[in-house]
N, C-alpha and C positions, 0 to 999 in steps of 0.2 A: 723404625722397626718396633714392634711390640716387645715388651719386656720378656715374654716367654720364648722369644726366638732363640736365645742362648741359655743354657743351663749350667749349673756348677760343674757338671761333667765336662762341658766344653773347656772351662777354665783349667780344671785339673789335668786334663789331657795334655795341654801344652806345658803346664808347670812341671809335670813329671819328666819332661824331656830335658829340663835344665839340670846341669850338674850342681853340686852343693854350693860351690863358690859362685856360680852364676845365679843361683837362687838367692843367696845373700845379697849379691849386688843388685838383683832385681828388686828386692825389698827396699834397699837404700834409695834406688831411683824412684820407686813408687812413693816414697816419702815426699818428694818434691814435685813430681810430674803432674798430679791432678790440678794444681793451681793454674798451670798453663792452659788447661781445658775448662777452666772455671768450674771445677768439680771439687766437692768437699773432701779433704784428705782423710784417710783412715789414721786413727791415733797410732803413734809409733810404738807404744807399749803393746798394742794388739799385733801390729805387724812383726815386731821383733821376735815374739814367741810363737807365731803361727806356723804350723806345718803346711805342706803343700795342699793337703785336703782342706785344712782350716782357712788358708788364704783364698782358696777357690770359693768357699762359702762367703767370706768377707767381700770378695770382689762382686759376687752375684748380688749380695745385699746392698752394697753401696753404689755400684755402677751397673745398672741394668741395660744401658742403651748402647747404640752403635758408636757413640762418641768414645765410650770407654774402650771399645775394641780398637779404635784408632789409637788411643793412648797406649794400650798394651802392645800393639804392633810397633809403635815407636820405641817402646822399651826394649823389645826384642832386637830392634835395629841397633840400639845403643850397645847391646850385649854382643853385637856382631853375629847374631843368629838369624841370618837372612833366610835360612830354610824355614824357620818358624814364622817369619814375616809372610813368606809366600803362602804357607798353609792357612794362616789367619785370613789373608786376603781372599783366598779361594773359598774358604768357608763362608765369609761374609757375603761374597757374591752369590753363593748357592742358596743362602737362606731366603725364603719367600718374604716379600714385602706385604704384610697383612693389609696395610692401607690400600695397596694396589689391588689386592684381591677384593677388598670391600668395594672399591670404585668400579671394578669390573662387573661385579654382581649388580650394583646399583644402576650403572649406565646401560648395562645390557637389558635390564628390566625397563628402563625409560625408553630405550631404543625400540624394544618390542612393542611397547604400549603407545608411544608418542611419535616415534620416528616414521620413516617412510616404509611402513610395514606392508603396504600394498604392492611394493615393487621389490625385486631381489636386491640384496646388498651389492652384488656385482654391478647391477645397472646403476645404482646410486653412485657408485664410485666413478662410473663414466661421466655422470652429470657434473660431479665436483672435481674432475681430474685436474683441470688447469689451476683451480684455487688451492687444491691439496698439494700439488707439486710446488706452487709458489710458496706455500707455508713451509714445506720441508726445506726448500732451498734457503729461505731466510734464516732458519734456525740451524743451518749447517755451518754458519759463521760463528766464530767464538764471541764471547762477551754477552752482556745483557741486551736483549732485543725487546722492543715494544712494537707490537703489531696491532693494527686496527682492522677489524673485519667490518666492512660497510656494504651498503647496497639497498635497493628499494625494500619497502615493507613486504613481507611474505616471500622473500627470495631465499629463505632457508638459512639465514645466518646462524640461528641457534642450533638447528639440526646439524649443520656443518661442524660446529664446535663440540657438540655432543659426540659426533662420530670421531673427532680428533681425540677427545678424552677417552673414549672406549678403545680406540686403537692403542693409545699409550698404556692403558690398564692391561690390555691383552699382550703387551710386549712387542707390538708391531710398529711402534713409532717412538723415536727419541730414546731408545733403550740406553744409550751411552751418554745422553745429554742431560735428562732430567730424572732425578730420583723421586721427586714428588711433584705432582701437578694438582693444584687445588682449583676446583670449579665452584665459583660463587655466583649465585643469582642475586645481583645487587638490589633488585626491587624487594627482596625479602628482608632487606635491612631497614625498610621504611618504619617498621614497628620498634626499632631499637633507638635508644637515646645515647647510651654510652657502651663501649666495648673495647677490647684490645684485639690485636691481630691474632693472638694466641686463642682467645675465646672464639673468634670468628671461625677459625679452621677446626677448632676442637669439636664443633657440632657434627663433623663428619669423621672424627678421629676414633678408630676402633680400639686403640690401646691407651697406655698411660700417658698423661700430659707431661710427665717428666721427660718423655722422649722428644718433645718439641725442641728442647735445647739442642739435641743432636741434629735435628732437621735444619734449624735456622743457622747452625754453625757453618753451613755450606750453601749460602743463598744462590750461588751461581748454578746450583743443581735444582733450583725451585722455579716452577712456572705457575703463575696465577692466570686462570681464565675467568674473565669477568663478563657476565652476560646480563642483559636487561636494563641498560642505563635509561632507556626511554621511559621506564616505569618508576624511576627514582623520584621521590616526592620533594627532595631538597636539592638545591643547586650547589655544585662544587665550584670553587673559584681558586685563583692563585692566592695562596695564603703565606704569611710569614710565621705563623705560630704552629708550624708543623712539628711532628714528633718522630724521633728515630728509634724509640724504644717499643719493640713489638709486644712487650709484656704489659705496658702501661695502659690503663683504661682512659679513654678519651671520648669526646663526642664523636659519633660515627662519621660525621663529615671530615673531622681531622684525621681519623684513621685512614679513611679511603683516599683523601687528598694526599696524605703522606706517602701512601703506597704508589699512587699514580705519578706524583711529582718526584719520586725516587729519593725521598728523604729517608724512608723506611725500607730496609733491604734493597739498597740501590743496585746490587749485583744480581738481583733476581730478574726474571723475564716476565713480560705481560702480554696477554692477548685480550683485547677488548672488543666486544660486539657493540657497535654504535649505529643507531638508526637515524632517521631524518631529524628527529627532535633533539637527540643528545649529541650528535656529531659536532655541531658548531659550539656547543657548550663545553665539551670535554677535550676535544682534539688539541686545543691550544695549551692545555695543561701538561701535555705529554712531552717527554724529551726524545727528540729524534724519532718520531713515530714513522712506521712504514704502513702501507695500506694494501689490503686485498679487497677487491671489489667483486661481490657475488653477482654474477651475470645471469644466474638462473638456468633454465632448461634450454640447452642448445636446440636450435630449430629442427635439426635433423633427428633429434631424439624425442620430439613431441609425440609423434605417432607411436613409436615403441613404448613410450610411457603409458599411453592408453591401452595398448595390447597387454602389457604387464598388469595394469590395474584390473582389467576385465578377465585376466587369466585366460585369455583367448585372443589369438591373432585376428580372427575374423570379426569377433564382436567389438574388439577395441578399434579396429580399422573402420568399422561401420559408424561407431560413435564419433571418431575423428573426422570422418567425411561429412557428418552432419554439421559439425562446427565449421569445417572448411567451406561448405556449400551455403549454409543458411545464415551463419553469423561469423563470417570470416574475420571481421575486425577483432572479435573476442579471441580468435585463435592466436593472434599476436600476443595478447595479454596472458595466454596460457604458458608463455615462457616463464611467467612468474609461477614458482612451484606451488604456492598456496592456491592461486587461482586455478591452476591445472588440477590440483587435488579436489577442489570444490566442484569444478566442472565434471570431472570423472565421477565423483560421488553422486551428483545430481542425475547424471545420465545412467549410471549403474542402478540407482534406485528405480528410475523410470523403466529401465529394461526389465528389472526383476518383477515389477508390477504389471508389465505388459503394456505400459503406456507409450504413446508416441513421444519421441524426443522433443523437448522444448525447454530452452533456457532463456530467460530475459536477462541480458548481461551487458547492457549499454553503459551502465555505471557501476561503481563499487556497491552502492546501496542495492541496486536491483540484483546484482550477483549474489550478495549475501542473503537477500530476501528469497531468491530462488533456492538457495541452499537450505535455508531454514524451512521453507514450505515443503520442499521435496522430502526432507527428513521427516517432517510431521506426517506427510501422506504415507510414508513407508512404515512408520512406527505407531501412529495413532489414527489410522484410517477409520476405525470403528468407534472412536470416541467422539462425543458431541463437542461442537465448537466451544461451548461454554466451559466444559471441563479443560479443554486444551488452553483456553484463554486464562483460566485461573492458575493452571500449572505454569504457564509461560510468564504470567505476571509476577509470580514468586521468583522465578529465575531472573527476570529483568530487575526485580528489586535487589537481589543479591549483586547483580552486575553494577547497578547504579550506586548502591551503598559503597561498593568496592572502589568505584571510580572517584566518588566524592572524598574518600578517605585514603586514596592511593593504595588500596589493598588488592593484591592479585593472588594471594594464597588464602584459602578458606578452610576452617576446621569443620568437622561434622556438626559441632554446636552452632556454628554460624548458619549452616543450612537449616537446622531444625528451628532455630529462633525465627527465621523468616517463614517457616511452614513447609519447607521442602521435606517430604517424607522419604522413607527408604525406597519406596516404589518409584517416586519421582526421581530420586537420586540415580536409581538403576536405569531409568529411562534416559536421563540426560547423559549418563555415561555411555549407554548404548548408541545414542545419536552422535556421540563424540562432541557434544557441546561442552561437557565437563570431562576432565581427565583426573585420574587418581594419581597422586604423587605422595608415596608413603602413606601416612595417615591423613593427609590433607587433600584438597581439591583445587584445581585451577581451571580456568576456561581454556579451551583448545588453543587460543591465542589471544593476545591483548585486543586485537581489532574486533574479534567476535564479542569480547566483553563490552567494548565500546558500542557495538551495534545493539546489543541487548539493553545497555544503559540508555541509549537514545529511544529505543522502542518502549521503555518504561513510561515515557511521557505521553505516549499514545494510548497506553493501557490504563492510565489512571481514570478513575470515575469521580464525578463531582461529589458523590457522597463519601468518598474516601477521606479519612483524616490525614492531614499533612504528615509526612514522614520526617521527623526532625533530623534524620541522618542523611536526607537527600534534599538538595536545594531545589527551589522552584525553577520554572522555565526561564524567567527573566534573569535569575541568578546564574543559571547555566550559561546563557548568552553573554552575560557580563564577564564570566570567567574566560569564555572563548575569545571574545573580540575586544575587550577593554583591558583586562588584566594580563592579557598575553600568556595565559596558561596553556602552553603548547600541548599538554597531554589531553586537553579537551577538544582539540581540533577535529579528531576523528568523530567524536560525538556530534559536534556541530555539523560535520559533513553528512552523517547519517540522519540527523534531524531533518535536514533539507531533503535528502534523498528518499527517506521513507514517506514523506508527505506528498510525493508525486503520485499521480493517478495510477501509474503502472505498478508501483510497489504496493499501494493500498489494495488494488484489485487482487494481487497475488495473496496478500496476507488474509484478506477477508474470507478466502476460501477455507481457511483452516481455523481462524479464531474470531470471525465475525466482524461487526462494524468497528471502524476506527475513525476518530474525529480529526481527520487530516486538515480540513478547512480551518478549524478553530486553531490548530497548531500553527498553520501557515499565517493566519491573520495575526497571531500573537508575535510571531517572528518579525513580520513586516512592521508592525506597530513599534516594536523595540528598535529596529534598525532606523526607522524614520525619526525616532526620538534622538538617536545618535546623530542623524543627519542634520539636526538643527544646531549642532555644536559648531562653533566658528571654525575650529581647526579639526575637522573630522579625521583627516589623515594622521593626526597625532593621537587622537582618541582611540581609533581602531586601525589596526594594521591591515591594509588592503590585501596584502599577500595571503593573509589567513582566510580571506573570503573566497579566494579563487577555487580551491578544491571543493568547497561547499556549494558554490554556484554551479560548478560543472555537474554536480549530482542532480540538479533540478532540470536543466536543459529546457527551460521555458523562457524564451527571449524577452518577453515583456517584463517579467520579474527580474531577470538579470540586469536589464537596462535600468530598471527602477533602483536597484541597489548600487550598481556601478556608477551611476550619475552622482552619487554622494562624494565621489573622489575626483580631485584635480591632480593628485599625485599618487603614483602607484609604484610599488616595489615588488619584484618577482624574481625567483631563481628558477632557471630552466636547466635540468640536468638529466632528464630522461623523457621518454615518450609521454608519460602521464603529465608531467609538469609543463611540457610544451603545449599539449592539448588544453590544459587548464588556462594557460596564459593567453593563447590565441583565441580561445572561445570567449573569455571575459573581456579582453581588449576589444573584441569585435562589437561589444555592447557598451563601450565607453564613448560617450559623446562630449564629456566635459574634461577629459584627461588633458593635462598640460605638461606634466613632467613624469618621465618613466625612468626608474632605476632598474637595470636589467643585468643579471649575471647568467651567462650561458656557458655550461661546462659539459664535457663528455658527449653530448648529443650529436655533435657534428664532427667529432674526431674520426679519422679514417679507419681506425682499428681499435678494438677494445681488448681486454685481457685474453679472452678466448678466441681472438682472431675474427670475431663477427664484424663484418664490414657494414658501416652505416652510410658510407659516402654517397651511395645512389639510392638511399631510402626516400622514395617519392613522397611517402606520407609525411615524413619529417619536413621535407622541403615545402610541401603544400602548406602545412600549418605554420611554418616559419614565414612564408610569404604572406599568409593571412595576418600574422602578428604584425609584420612590418607595414601593412596597409594602414595601421593606425596613424602613421606619420603624415598621412595626407589630410588628417583632421587638423583642427586648430591646435597644433602641437608645438611646444616651445622648447623643451629641454629633454635631452637624452643622456643618461649616464650608463655607460657600459663598463662593468667592473669584472676584471679577470675572465674575460670571455675567450673561448676557444672556437674558432670558426674554420671551416674548410673553404675552398675557393668558391664553391657554389653559394653557400649560405652568406658569405661575406659580400659577394657580388649582389645578391638580392637585397641585403641591407643597404648597401651604398646606392643602388638604383632607387630605392624608396626615399632615401635622404636627399637624392639629387633631383627628385621630381619637382617640377615648377610649382606644384601646389604645396610643397613642404616649406613651412616657414620657421624652421628650426633656428632658435637664437643661441642655444647653449649645447655644446657637445663635449662629453667627457669620455675618453677611452683609456681607462687606467688598467695597467698590467695586461694589455692586449698581446696576444701571441699570434703568430702566423699571418701577419699583415704584409708579408713579402717586403718589397722595397717601399711600400707605402703609397705607391702611385695611385691605386684605386681610391684610397682614403683621401688623398690630397685632391684628386679630381672632384670628389664629392664636396670638399670644403670650397673649392673654387666655384662650383655651381650654385652654392647656397648663399645668396646675397644677403640673407637676414642674419647670418651667423656672426655673433659678437664675442662669444666665449668659447675658447678651445683649450681643453685640458688633456694632455697625453701622459699624465703621471704614471711612471712605472713601465711605460711601453718603450722598448729599446729601439733607438734610431741610429742608423749608421750615419757617417759624415755625408754620404751621398743623399740619404733620405732627408737629413736636415736641410741640405741645399735645395732639394726639390720642394720641400714644404715652404721654405722661405721665398722661393720664386712665386708660389701661389699666393702667399700672404702679401707680396708686393703688388699684386694685380690691383688696379684701381677699383674693380668691382668687389674686392674682398673688404669686409667691414669688421674683421676681428680686432677687438680692442684689448681683450684679456688673453694673453698667450702664456700658458702654464706648461712648462716642459720639465718638471721635476723628475729626477731619477730616470732619465731617458738615455743614460750612458753618453751624454754629450761631452766632448772634449774641447780643448782650446781651439783647434782649427775651425770647428763649426761656428765659433763665435763671430767670425767675420761675416758669415751669411746672416746670422741673427742680428748683428749690428746694422746690416743694411735694412732689415725690417724696421728696426727702431727709428731709423731716419725717415721713414715714410709718413710721419705725422699722424699715425692712426693708433698704434699700440700704446695703451695707457698703463698696462700692468704686464710685467715680464717676470716669470718665476723660472729660475734655473737651479733650484735647490737640489742637493744630493747628486750633483754632477761634478766630475773632476775638471772644471774649466780652468782652474789654477790662475796664477797671476797673469799669464800671457793672454788668456781669454778675457779677463777683466780689462786689461789694457785696450783690447779691441772694442769692447763695449763702451769704455770710457771715451774713446775717440768719437763715438756716435753721440754720447751724452753732451759733448761740448758743442755740437752743431745746433744752430738755431731752429732747424726743422724738427728736432727731437721733441716729442710731446709726452715722453714717458713720465708717469707719476709715481709708479711703484716698481722697485727693483728688488727682487728677493734672491739672495745668494748664500743662504745658509748651507753648511756642509759642502763647500765648493773647493776645499783644499787650498785656501788662500793664506798668505802670510802678510807681514807688515809691508812687503813690497807693493801689494795690491792697494794699500791705503794711499800710497803716493799717487797712483793713477786716479783714484777716487777723489783725492784732494784737488787735483787739477780740474776734474770734471765738475765738482761742486762749485768751483769759482766761476764757471761759465754757464752752467745749466740754470734754467729758469723754471723748470716744471717739476722736478723730482721732489716729492713730499715724503715718501717712505722708503727707507733703505734698510734691508735686512742682511746683516753680515754675521749672524749668529753661528756659533760652532765652527769658527775658523781660527787658526793660530795667529792672531794679529798682534798680540802682545802690546805692552805699554807704548812702545815706540810708534807702532802703527796708529794707535788711537790718538796719541799726542799730535801726530801730523794731521789727522782728520779734524781735531779740535781747532786747528788754525783756520781751516776752511769754515767751520761752523761759527767761528767768531765774526766772520764777514757779514755785514748787514744785508748783503744780497743773497746769502745762502738760502735756498728755498725749503730746505729739509724741515719737516714737522715731526717725524718719527724716526728713531734710530734704534735698531735691535742689535745688541752686542752681547747676548748671553753666550757663555761658554767660549770666550775669546782669549783665554789665558791672561787676563788682566789682573793687576795688583794695585796696591795702595799708590804706586808711583804715578799712575795716570789720573788719579782722582782730583788732584788740584786743577789740572787742565779742564777736566769735565765740569768741575764746579764753576770755573770761570765762564764756560760756555752757557751754563744754566742762568747765570746772572746777566750776560750781555745779549743772548739770543732769545728774542721774544717770540719767535715763530716755533721753536721746538716745544712740542707738547707731550711727547712720549719718549722715554729713555729706558731701555731694558738692559740691565747689567747682571742678570742672574747667573749663577754658576761661575763666578769669578772670585779670586782670592782677594777681595777688597778689605776684609776684616773690619773691625769696629772703627779704627782710625780713618780708613778711607771713606766709609759711609758717613762718618761725622763731618767730613769736609763737604759731602753732598748735602747733608742736612743744613749746614750753615748757609749754603747757597739757596736752598729752598726757603729759608727764613727771610731772605732778601726780598723786599717788595718788587724788585724788577724781574724776579723769576716767574715765569708763566707756565711752568711744567704742570701737566695734569695727571700723567701716569708715570710711575717709577717702579722698576722691577729690581729688587735687591735680594731675591730669593737665592738660597744656597751660596751665600757670600761669607760664610763663617762668622756670623754675628752672634754676640753673647749679651749677657746682662749689662755689660759696660756701655753699650750704645743706647740703653733704654732712655736715659734722661734727655739726650739729644733728640731722640725719636719723639718723645712726648712733647717736648718744646716745639718741634717742627709741626706736629699735627695740630697744635692749637694756634700756630702763628701763620702758616702758609694758607693763603686764601684760594689757591687755584687747584690744589691736589685733590683729585677725585678717586684715583685708583692706586693702590700700593700693594705690591707683592712681597710679603715677608716670609714665605714658606721656608721651612727648615731652620728658622731662627731658634736659638736656645735661650729660653726665658724661664726663670723660676716663677712660682705662683705670685710672689710679692711684686715682681716686675710686671707680670701680666695684669695685676690689679692696677698698677700705674698706667699701663697702656690702655686698658678699658676705660679708665676715668677720662683719659685724654680723648679717646674716640667718642665718648658720650658728651664731651664738652660742646657747648653751643657754637664755639668758634671753629670746631673741626668740620671740614667740608667733605670728608671721605665718604664714598658710596660703595666702593668695592675693596675688600681686604683679602689678600692672598695668605692663607694660613691653613695648616693641616690640624684641624681640631682634634683628630684622633691621637695625635702625638702628645697631647697634654693629659694631665690627670683628670679624673671625673670632676673634682672640685673646680678645676680650671675650665673644663668644658661647660659646666653650668654657668660660669661667669661669662664665657663667650656667647652663650645663648641670649644673654641680655642685650647684646649688640644687634641681634639679627632683625629687630624692628626698624633699625636705622640704616643698616647696610647689609650687603651680601658678603658672606665669608665663604670662600672657596679655596680648595687646595691648589687647583690649577686654574686661576681665574681667566687666563687669556688663551688657553690651549686651543679651544675650538676656533676662535677667531684667527689664530696664527695658522692653523692647518687649512682653514678656508682660504686665507690669503695666499698661502703657498700652493694650494691645489691638491693637498693630501686628502684622499677620500676618507670619509669618516670611518669606514670599515678597517682602514689600515692605520688609524691613529693609535699610538702607543699609550 
């Protein structure tokens, strides 16, 4: 509340209702009470002699805010004057919230200028009904809520949130839930370096900043709406240096991260608008987020939208019929609100001019080009093309400079500096290319700004001086495809799309000749230069090329580009991405490995009940995509895919084809595979398959049995069987053991399954048999105890093939490991690598482990991280390493509670042991002097170490500089083995922690 909301008269009105003895008691209570509210107390000398009128003046002077009223209400309660408490509460509720009034005025203006002004508000409410109700339902629950509004580009996420803000300001939404709602365009923070949360919200605050204390005293009554993360120029990440003080100035990244990660105002609620680029970057930072998916314009409301837009039922239906008859595929895209608005705008302009309806809309580029050209024809029909070109070049310069500097809000000075005059400004506002926001300007949407930024490169002239604020075309391509700057992807897409003949023909009608061939040649030249790189799939992310190539739709060029790749990654989550993937894969002749994520597109029902199950277009393009498996294809990784029965059947039929030579199949976190029979039949039919990974895909006991029957078939050649996190229990281990006996499977991963001791006993029975050829057994996080070690001990005495055993993160304790050591001391024990990280081990087992290191010449790797070995235990291991009979090459003692006291033994070991190549010391506590000793040892000519596990950031700057001197000799990594461990266990890279 603003400080003028309550006057001294309000105070005195209540004070005069107090009796004299109550008034004296009130002053005594007032002496202590302010400190509870973090308010400065009034001096007792002033309080003691103040009359009721004088005290009212003092209260108004010292405590102008709502928090003071809460304090006074509490004092009346202590005086047992509930009648006055009730009156104060009623008056507080009746006072207008000036911030709310300010927001109502602001967002009403924005809604009138930038919202869906061509359609009635009542009709817009029909469009967003499902999403709006979902939002209301979510916030009907108590406690802090974090909500994410997601959906395809142009689906109206920002408009939806503006409507939510306006409804709150008008008192139609969350009247009893949120006292304050703050709407922040996060891309406007790009120009800030430091700020505080108070400063951030004070930009829109109409009253005194002293009132902020009142607001933040009740964070559960606050909602932050954060919009525009796709335009943020800096990345947010999980941080440890977060701030909980909303008054403290910090780097803008810290302030924003602290708010999102609930370190600052944890009881407040959040709504975030996240687009395609920002969703994967921001979502994982949030605590228990919920999602609302913007589904766009319901199919049954598309024609009514046209009728409202044209302000005529007949005219709107006529335009709708044109799209339905002449370019019906685009009509489906008109469910995207922005596309529908652009289509209606083009057709309305053509109708007003008396022209015949015509839209070229086969790609995003041609749609935007049609929109721009139609607008030009309506507004500048009598202007020469040269004048149009000059004006447009200035607008494109503004757009390009903005994109290069991540600027999306422009001042009048920015426009004038580029040469945009007042008349130009009025023209762009009239065309709705630019919008007025307060005293500043923005492009109608970020995609339109990206379009004009791409068009800039076509409007340059050879005589033009280079603009230092705008990068060259090769620099642009490098940002798009090499540096992985996702905010450039739309520009890259438009760069390809504008260069096509159909777009150039449209543009030349209004602005004259454009050098499309030169641009195309420069693009091809650059991509060819990348194609000469040995690891092209690591230099350029193939998935970023898919939307750009779809814009071209010229087969020869697409094949030329896609043949650069042997490995491809793509995410399919809507019609557009499915079309992109199927189109580009159709032109892949050299593809060998495909990483594919399919979500939403084949689910039977979406948020608004729209059924996709029988969508023939989706099924057609999915079948086209799956046809790539008939080429010389070797590896398929399906990650977190959602299929329905039809799409899954098409996939399995393609993989079962006799021409499919698939060697590696990963189906991680797959859902809706039924009992698995269709998938298992596919495995049975593919005689080339050697690698099968089902990590995260739940399998019933019956499903495991069916899979194992297939794997035992003589025609099945699977050697790597990775079944991590598949909900496999002890009974299923009997069937798995039968597979191990078939002399085919070389690697078995059952990590993150509750197989328990009983399941290990069944596996160990198989390991004892001479037909067992298993070389790698991975059992981390399998709920094992020391009892399992007894079964493994017996198996190791008989087994001849097992070289790697992973028992990490099981409660084995010292007794379990001591029994294992007895087997490891046997000269016939085949084991070469033993992983025991996080097994509840202590100093007690280190003597036995040391004895193993001395007598077992086969053991090359021992991982003991995250165990309470302490200095004394590790010193025993170091003593063994210094023995010339020890042949160990890799030792993990990270997170073993080591200190300075072990340093001398460590230094001696490094200069004595001739076999040690890799040592993980992460989380060791060393002071600078001990680190100097360590570095001297590591640089010693007798030290053979090549990989050192150490968190450099945990040391002082002086120590970090010292560690840098080592990096010419060895690699220093915080988690030196994590990638290899996940690969061996079958954990997909996207799910690595």
